[in-house]
Biopython code that builds the backbone (N, CA, C, O; Angstrom):
import numpy as np
from Bio.PDB.StructureBuilder import StructureBuilder

atoms = [
    (1, "UNK", "N", (-14.801, 10.202, -13.917)),
    (1, "UNK", "CA", (-16.093, 9.561, -13.744)),
    (1, "UNK", "C", (-16.892, 9.744, -15.029)),
    (1, "UNK", "O", (-17.120, 10.872, -15.466)),
    (2, "UNK", "N", (-17.311, 8.655, -15.624)),
    (2, "UNK", "CA", (-18.140, 8.684, -16.822)),
    (2, "UNK", "C", (-19.583, 8.382, -16.443)),
    (2, "UNK", "O", (-19.855, 7.621, -15.515)),
    (3, "UNK", "N", (-20.483, 8.986, -17.170)),
    (3, "UNK", "CA", (-21.908, 8.730, -16.970)),
    (3, "UNK", "C", (-22.442, 8.164, -18.282)),
    (3, "UNK", "O", (-22.402, 8.827, -19.318)),
    (4, "UNK", "N", (-22.938, 6.943, -18.226)),
    (4, "UNK", "CA", (-23.404, 6.221, -19.409)),
    (4, "UNK", "C", (-24.934, 6.205, -19.402)),
    (4, "UNK", "O", (-25.558, 5.888, -18.390)),
    (5, "UNK", "N", (-25.524, 6.551, -20.541)),
    (5, "UNK", "CA", (-26.974, 6.533, -20.695)),
    (5, "UNK", "C", (-27.364, 5.374, -21.593)),
    (5, "UNK", "O", (-26.777, 5.179, -22.657)),
    (6, "UNK", "N", (-28.361, 4.601, -21.161)),
    (6, "UNK", "CA", (-28.857, 3.483, -21.944)),
    (6, "UNK", "C", (-30.355, 3.337, -21.777)),
    (6, "UNK", "O", (-30.921, 3.733, -20.757)),
    (7, "UNK", "N", (-30.997, 2.764, -22.791)),
    (7, "UNK", "CA", (-32.449, 2.582, -22.755)),
    (7, "UNK", "C", (-32.805, 1.463, -21.786)),
    (7, "UNK", "O", (-32.223, 0.379, -21.822)),
    (8, "UNK", "N", (-33.753, 1.743, -20.935)),
    (8, "UNK", "CA", (-34.182, 0.759, -19.941)),
    (8, "UNK", "C", (-34.998, -0.370, -20.562)),
    (8, "UNK", "O", (-35.196, -1.403, -19.923)),
    (9, "UNK", "N", (-35.473, -0.198, -21.785)),
    (9, "UNK", "CA", (-36.310, -1.215, -22.416)),
    (9, "UNK", "C", (-35.536, -2.078, -23.410)),
    (9, "UNK", "O", (-35.579, -3.305, -23.323)),
    (10, "UNK", "N", (-34.830, -1.454, -24.351)),
    (10, "UNK", "CA", (-34.145, -2.222, -25.399)),
    (10, "UNK", "C", (-32.650, -2.376, -25.139)),
    (10, "UNK", "O", (-31.957, -3.044, -25.906)),
    (11, "UNK", "N", (-32.144, -1.766, -24.067)),
    (11, "UNK", "CA", (-30.739, -1.860, -23.667)),
    (11, "UNK", "C", (-29.779, -1.164, -24.631)),
    (11, "UNK", "O", (-28.567, -1.358, -24.536)),
    (12, "UNK", "N", (-30.298, -0.361, -25.553)),
    (12, "UNK", "CA", (-29.461, 0.372, -26.502)),
    (12, "UNK", "C", (-28.629, 1.416, -25.759)),
    (12, "UNK", "O", (-29.153, 2.128, -24.902)),
    (13, "UNK", "N", (-27.336, 1.512, -26.081)),
    (13, "UNK", "CA", (-26.479, 2.542, -25.509)),
    (13, "UNK", "C", (-26.777, 3.855, -26.217)),
    (13, "UNK", "O", (-26.743, 3.925, -27.445)),
    (14, "UNK", "N", (-27.068, 4.892, -25.445)),
    (14, "UNK", "CA", (-27.464, 6.169, -26.035)),
    (14, "UNK", "C", (-26.364, 7.218, -25.990)),
    (14, "UNK", "O", (-26.365, 8.137, -26.809)),
    (15, "UNK", "N", (-25.448, 7.108, -25.079)),
    (15, "UNK", "CA", (-24.357, 8.069, -25.029)),
    (15, "UNK", "C", (-23.626, 8.036, -23.707)),
    (15, "UNK", "O", (-24.061, 7.408, -22.741)),
    (16, "UNK", "N", (-22.496, 8.732, -23.691)),
    (16, "UNK", "CA", (-21.660, 8.803, -22.501)),
    (16, "UNK", "C", (-21.189, 10.229, -22.310)),
    (16, "UNK", "O", (-20.789, 10.897, -23.264)),
    (17, "UNK", "N", (-21.239, 10.683, -21.086)),
    (17, "UNK", "CA", (-20.686, 11.975, -20.703)),
    (17, "UNK", "C", (-19.436, 11.664, -19.901)),
    (17, "UNK", "O", (-19.513, 11.068, -18.827)),
    (18, "UNK", "N", (-18.273, 12.071, -20.429)),
    (18, "UNK", "CA", (-17.040, 11.731, -19.736)),
    (18, "UNK", "C", (-16.353, 12.942, -19.117)),
    (18, "UNK", "O", (-15.348, 12.796, -18.420)),
    (19, "UNK", "N", (-16.878, 14.115, -19.362)),
    (19, "UNK", "CA", (-16.311, 15.309, -18.731)),
    (19, "UNK", "C", (-16.708, 15.351, -17.266)),
    (19, "UNK", "O", (-17.669, 14.701, -16.853)),
    (20, "UNK", "N", (-15.973, 16.108, -16.497)),
    (20, "UNK", "CA", (-16.304, 16.275, -15.080)),
    (20, "UNK", "C", (-17.561, 17.135, -14.964)),
    (20, "UNK", "O", (-17.510, 18.353, -15.138)),
    (21, "UNK", "N", (-18.662, 16.504, -14.674)),
    (21, "UNK", "CA", (-19.929, 17.204, -14.484)),
    (21, "UNK", "C", (-20.505, 16.788, -13.139)),
    (21, "UNK", "O", (-20.170, 15.729, -12.607)),
    (22, "UNK", "N", (-21.365, 17.621, -12.603)),
    (22, "UNK", "CA", (-21.978, 17.320, -11.316)),
    (22, "UNK", "C", (-23.383, 16.770, -11.520)),
    (22, "UNK", "O", (-23.976, 16.905, -12.591)),
    (23, "UNK", "N", (-23.901, 16.145, -10.462)),
    (23, "UNK", "CA", (-25.285, 15.670, -10.485)),
    (23, "UNK", "C", (-26.233, 16.831, -10.755)),
    (23, "UNK", "O", (-27.243, 16.659, -11.437)),
    (24, "UNK", "N", (-25.920, 17.996, -10.234)),
    (24, "UNK", "CA", (-26.778, 19.167, -10.410)),
    (24, "UNK", "C", (-26.812, 19.609, -11.871)),
    (24, "UNK", "O", (-27.869, 19.972, -12.387)),
    (25, "UNK", "N", (-25.656, 19.579, -12.539)),
    (25, "UNK", "CA", (-25.607, 19.974, -13.945)),
    (25, "UNK", "C", (-26.427, 19.041, -14.826)),
    (25, "UNK", "O", (-26.978, 19.466, -15.842)),
    (26, "UNK", "N", (-26.507, 17.785, -14.443)),
    (26, "UNK", "CA", (-27.281, 16.802, -15.203)),
    (26, "UNK", "C", (-28.721, 16.683, -14.731)),
    (26, "UNK", "O", (-29.529, 16.013, -15.375)),
    (27, "UNK", "N", (-29.052, 17.321, -13.620)),
    (27, "UNK", "CA", (-30.406, 17.257, -13.089)),
    (27, "UNK", "C", (-30.686, 16.023, -12.261)),
    (27, "UNK", "O", (-31.832, 15.788, -11.879)),
    (28, "UNK", "N", (-29.665, 15.226, -11.971)),
    (28, "UNK", "CA", (-29.878, 13.994, -11.214)),
    (28, "UNK", "C", (-30.260, 14.271, -9.768)),
    (28, "UNK", "O", (-30.844, 13.414, -9.104)),
    (29, "UNK", "N", (-29.937, 15.447, -9.284)),
    (29, "UNK", "CA", (-30.285, 15.801, -7.897)),
    (29, "UNK", "C", (-31.793, 15.979, -7.716)),
    (29, "UNK", "O", (-32.288, 15.981, -6.589)),
    (30, "UNK", "N", (-32.522, 16.128, -8.825)),
    (30, "UNK", "CA", (-33.975, 16.298, -8.768)),
    (30, "UNK", "C", (-34.717, 14.977, -8.606)),
    (30, "UNK", "O", (-35.921, 14.974, -8.349)),
    (31, "UNK", "N", (-34.013, 13.855, -8.752)),
    (31, "UNK", "CA", (-34.652, 12.544, -8.611)),
    (31, "UNK", "C", (-34.913, 12.244, -7.139)),
    (31, "UNK", "O", (-34.131, 12.617, -6.264)),
    (32, "UNK", "N", (-36.015, 11.572, -6.892)),
    (32, "UNK", "CA", (-36.282, 11.105, -5.533)),
    (32, "UNK", "C", (-35.357, 9.917, -5.249)),
    (32, "UNK", "O", (-34.734, 9.383, -6.167)),
    (33, "UNK", "N", (-35.267, 9.512, -4.013)),
    (33, "UNK", "CA", (-34.413, 8.371, -3.673)),
    (33, "UNK", "C", (-34.916, 7.096, -4.352)),
    (33, "UNK", "O", (-34.113, 6.247, -4.738)),
    (34, "UNK", "N", (-36.221, 6.955, -4.501)),
    (34, "UNK", "CA", (-36.778, 5.790, -5.192)),
    (34, "UNK", "C", (-36.398, 5.805, -6.670)),
    (34, "UNK", "O", (-36.043, 4.772, -7.236)),
    (35, "UNK", "N", (-36.474, 6.992, -7.297)),
    (35, "UNK", "CA", (-36.091, 7.117, -8.704)),
    (35, "UNK", "C", (-34.604, 6.830, -8.879)),
    (35, "UNK", "O", (-34.203, 6.178, -9.843)),
    (36, "UNK", "N", (-33.792, 7.316, -7.954)),
    (36, "UNK", "CA", (-32.348, 7.040, -8.018)),
    (36, "UNK", "C", (-32.088, 5.542, -7.947)),
    (36, "UNK", "O", (-31.283, 5.012, -8.712)),
    (37, "UNK", "N", (-32.770, 4.859, -7.028)),
    (37, "UNK", "CA", (-32.592, 3.408, -6.893)),
    (37, "UNK", "C", (-32.978, 2.672, -8.168)),
    (37, "UNK", "O", (-32.334, 1.693, -8.546)),
    (38, "UNK", "N", (-34.029, 3.143, -8.829)),
    (38, "UNK", "CA", (-34.537, 2.482, -10.028)),
    (38, "UNK", "C", (-33.730, 2.825, -11.275)),
    (38, "UNK", "O", (-33.528, 1.964, -12.132)),
    (39, "UNK", "N", (-33.265, 4.072, -11.392)),
    (39, "UNK", "CA", (-32.685, 4.548, -12.641)),
    (39, "UNK", "C", (-31.164, 4.637, -12.670)),
    (39, "UNK", "O", (-30.574, 4.654, -13.750)),
    (40, "UNK", "N", (-30.529, 4.694, -11.529)),
    (40, "UNK", "CA", (-29.074, 4.880, -11.485)),
    (40, "UNK", "C", (-28.380, 3.638, -10.945)),
    (40, "UNK", "O", (-28.825, 3.038, -9.967)),
    (41, "UNK", "N", (-27.292, 3.263, -11.592)),
    (41, "UNK", "CA", (-26.444, 2.179, -11.118)),
    (41, "UNK", "C", (-25.042, 2.732, -10.975)),
    (41, "UNK", "O", (-24.454, 3.207, -11.947)),
    (42, "UNK", "N", (-24.501, 2.674, -9.764)),
    (42, "UNK", "CA", (-23.158, 3.166, -9.481)),
    (42, "UNK", "C", (-22.182, 1.999, -9.599)),
    (42, "UNK", "O", (-22.325, 0.988, -8.911)),
    (43, "UNK", "N", (-21.195, 2.143, -10.471)),
    (43, "UNK", "CA", (-20.223, 1.081, -10.718)),
    (43, "UNK", "C", (-19.010, 1.247, -9.791)),
    (43, "UNK", "O", (-18.752, 2.339, -9.286)),
    (44, "UNK", "N", (-18.282, 0.169, -9.579)),
    (44, "UNK", "CA", (-17.113, 0.190, -8.699)),
    (44, "UNK", "C", (-16.029, 1.151, -9.178)),
    (44, "UNK", "O", (-15.287, 1.701, -8.364)),
    (45, "UNK", "N", (-15.931, 1.360, -10.495)),
    (45, "UNK", "CA", (-14.900, 2.247, -11.038)),
    (45, "UNK", "C", (-15.293, 3.729, -10.959)),
    (45, "UNK", "O", (-14.552, 4.593, -11.427)),
    (46, "UNK", "N", (-16.448, 4.016, -10.373)),
    (46, "UNK", "CA", (-16.888, 5.391, -10.203)),
    (46, "UNK", "C", (-17.842, 5.890, -11.268)),
    (46, "UNK", "O", (-18.399, 6.980, -11.138)),
    (47, "UNK", "N", (-18.042, 5.112, -12.320)),
    (47, "UNK", "CA", (-18.972, 5.538, -13.359)),
    (47, "UNK", "C", (-20.415, 5.282, -12.922)),
    (47, "UNK", "O", (-20.679, 4.514, -11.997)),
    (48, "UNK", "N", (-21.322, 5.938, -13.605)),
    (48, "UNK", "CA", (-22.751, 5.815, -13.305)),
    (48, "UNK", "C", (-23.468, 5.399, -14.585)),
    (48, "UNK", "O", (-23.198, 5.943, -15.656)),
    (49, "UNK", "N", (-24.370, 4.448, -14.477)),
    (49, "UNK", "CA", (-25.220, 4.054, -15.594)),
    (49, "UNK", "C", (-26.623, 4.587, -15.311)),
    (49, "UNK", "O", (-27.200, 4.318, -14.257)),
    (50, "UNK", "N", (-27.163, 5.348, -16.269)),
    (50, "UNK", "CA", (-28.478, 5.960, -16.122)),
    (50, "UNK", "C", (-29.432, 5.292, -17.099)),
    (50, "UNK", "O", (-29.165, 5.232, -18.299)),
    (51, "UNK", "N", (-30.548, 4.790, -16.576)),
    (51, "UNK", "CA", (-31.570, 4.172, -17.420)),
    (51, "UNK", "C", (-32.552, 5.241, -17.869)),
    (51, "UNK", "O", (-33.167, 5.923, -17.049)),
    (52, "UNK", "N", (-32.692, 5.379, -19.188)),
    (52, "UNK", "CA", (-33.630, 6.326, -19.783)),
    (52, "UNK", "C", (-34.449, 5.571, -20.828)),
    (52, "UNK", "O", (-34.324, 4.351, -20.946)),
    (53, "UNK", "N", (-35.280, 6.278, -21.585)),
    (53, "UNK", "CA", (-36.076, 5.655, -22.644)),
    (53, "UNK", "C", (-35.656, 6.274, -23.974)),
    (53, "UNK", "O", (-35.715, 7.493, -24.136)),
    (54, "UNK", "N", (-35.232, 5.442, -24.929)),
    (54, "UNK", "CA", (-34.818, 5.936, -26.244)),
    (54, "UNK", "C", (-36.044, 6.360, -27.060)),
    (54, "UNK", "O", (-37.181, 6.071, -26.689)),
    (55, "UNK", "N", (-35.795, 7.041, -28.162)),
    (55, "UNK", "CA", (-36.885, 7.555, -29.001)),
    (55, "UNK", "C", (-37.757, 6.436, -29.559)),
    (55, "UNK", "O", (-38.979, 6.574, -29.621)),
    (56, "UNK", "N", (-37.137, 5.325, -29.967)),
    (56, "UNK", "CA", (-37.912, 4.218, -30.543)),
    (56, "UNK", "C", (-38.856, 3.605, -29.511)),
    (56, "UNK", "O", (-40.024, 3.348, -29.805)),
    (57, "UNK", "N", (-38.351, 3.376, -28.318)),
    (57, "UNK", "CA", (-39.191, 2.796, -27.269)),
    (57, "UNK", "C", (-40.252, 3.792, -26.817)),
    (57, "UNK", "O", (-41.381, 3.403, -26.514)),
    (58, "UNK", "N", (-39.901, 5.060, -26.770)),
    (58, "UNK", "CA", (-40.875, 6.086, -26.405)),
    (58, "UNK", "C", (-42.036, 6.081, -27.402)),
    (58, "UNK", "O", (-43.201, 6.130, -27.008)),
    (59, "UNK", "N", (-41.709, 6.022, -28.700)),
    (59, "UNK", "CA", (-42.748, 5.999, -29.735)),
    (59, "UNK", "C", (-43.604, 4.747, -29.606)),
    (59, "UNK", "O", (-44.823, 4.812, -29.761)),
    (60, "UNK", "N", (-42.974, 3.601, -29.323)),
    (60, "UNK", "CA", (-43.727, 2.357, -29.159)),
    (60, "UNK", "C", (-44.681, 2.455, -27.977)),
    (60, "UNK", "O", (-45.817, 1.988, -28.053)),
    (61, "UNK", "N", (-44.219, 3.065, -26.879)),
    (61, "UNK", "CA", (-45.076, 3.219, -25.702)),
    (61, "UNK", "C", (-46.220, 4.198, -25.962)),
    (61, "UNK", "O", (-47.339, 3.981, -25.497)),
    (62, "UNK", "N", (-45.948, 5.257, -26.691)),
    (62, "UNK", "CA", (-46.999, 6.230, -27.016)),
    (62, "UNK", "C", (-48.092, 5.601, -27.876)),
    (62, "UNK", "O", (-49.276, 5.879, -27.688)),
    (63, "UNK", "N", (-47.690, 4.757, -28.817)),
    (63, "UNK", "CA", (-48.640, 4.129, -29.732)),
    (63, "UNK", "C", (-49.300, 2.890, -29.150)),
    (63, "UNK", "O", (-50.342, 2.452, -29.639)),
    (64, "UNK", "N", (-48.701, 2.323, -28.109)),
    (64, "UNK", "CA", (-49.208, 1.086, -27.504)),
    (64, "UNK", "C", (-49.103, 1.165, -25.991)),
    (64, "UNK", "O", (-48.211, 0.547, -25.410)),
    (65, "UNK", "N", (-49.987, 1.907, -25.336)),
    (65, "UNK", "CA", (-49.891, 2.101, -23.883)),
    (65, "UNK", "C", (-49.910, 0.810, -23.078)),
    (65, "UNK", "O", (-49.431, 0.800, -21.944)),
    (66, "UNK", "N", (-50.440, -0.268, -23.617)),
    (66, "UNK", "CA", (-50.466, -1.536, -22.902)),
    (66, "UNK", "C", (-49.056, -2.080, -22.683)),
    (66, "UNK", "O", (-48.871, -2.978, -21.862)),
    (67, "UNK", "N", (-48.072, -1.565, -23.388)),
    (67, "UNK", "CA", (-46.681, -2.008, -23.229)),
    (67, "UNK", "C", (-46.025, -1.506, -21.948)),
    (67, "UNK", "O", (-44.946, -1.979, -21.591)),
    (68, "UNK", "N", (-46.652, -0.557, -21.245)),
    (68, "UNK", "CA", (-46.062, -0.030, -20.018)),
    (68, "UNK", "C", (-45.866, -1.113, -18.970)),
    (68, "UNK", "O", (-45.031, -0.947, -18.081)),
    (69, "UNK", "N", (-46.592, -2.197, -19.039)),
    (69, "UNK", "CA", (-46.450, -3.267, -18.056)),
    (69, "UNK", "C", (-45.396, -4.302, -18.437)),
    (69, "UNK", "O", (-45.178, -5.261, -17.697)),
    (70, "UNK", "N", (-44.743, -4.119, -19.581)),
    (70, "UNK", "CA", (-43.743, -5.069, -20.078)),
    (70, "UNK", "C", (-42.359, -4.482, -19.853)),
    (70, "UNK", "O", (-42.127, -3.318, -20.180)),
    (71, "UNK", "N", (-41.423, -5.270, -19.297)),
    (71, "UNK", "CA", (-40.094, -4.727, -18.991)),
    (71, "UNK", "C", (-39.242, -4.519, -20.238)),
    (71, "UNK", "O", (-38.522, -3.524, -20.316)),
    (72, "UNK", "N", (-39.296, -5.415, -21.207)),
    (72, "UNK", "CA", (-38.524, -5.276, -22.448)),
    (72, "UNK", "C", (-39.506, -5.222, -23.613)),
    (72, "UNK", "O", (-39.944, -6.262, -24.105)),
    (73, "UNK", "N", (-39.849, -4.025, -24.052)),
    (73, "UNK", "CA", (-40.901, -3.894, -25.055)),
    (73, "UNK", "C", (-40.414, -4.212, -26.464)),
    (73, "UNK", "O", (-41.221, -4.559, -27.326)),
    (74, "UNK", "N", (-39.120, -4.101, -26.712)),
    (74, "UNK", "CA", (-38.580, -4.439, -28.020)),
    (74, "UNK", "C", (-37.677, -5.646, -27.835)),
    (74, "UNK", "O", (-36.697, -5.596, -27.091)),
    (75, "UNK", "N", (-38.011, -6.711, -28.508)),
    (75, "UNK", "CA", (-37.276, -7.974, -28.341)),
    (75, "UNK", "C", (-36.122, -8.066, -29.310)),
    (75, "UNK", "O", (-35.395, -9.059, -29.311)),
]
sb = StructureBuilder()
sb.init_structure("model")
sb.init_model(0)
sb.init_chain("A")
sb.init_seg("    ")
for serial, (resi, resn, name, xyz) in enumerate(atoms, 1):
    if name == "N":
        sb.init_residue(resn, " ", resi, " ")
    sb.init_atom(name, np.array(xyz, "f"), 0.0, 1.0, " ", f" {name:<3s}", serial, name[0])
structure = sb.get_structure()
């Protein structure tokens, strides 16, 4: 089972964890069910895609708070 991390705003691939790790080791068990629905996508092959925010998008949001209402802040 691989866990793929990607930016929820610019769709940039940030990394993959391919070792056998648990949800607890990654902290995913701390997410609420709503957060899991929004941030995690379970694929048919058993892998998980996790939506996070990359450093570039984080900096853009910090400098421009009005961007929080936009789904894709970097075009």
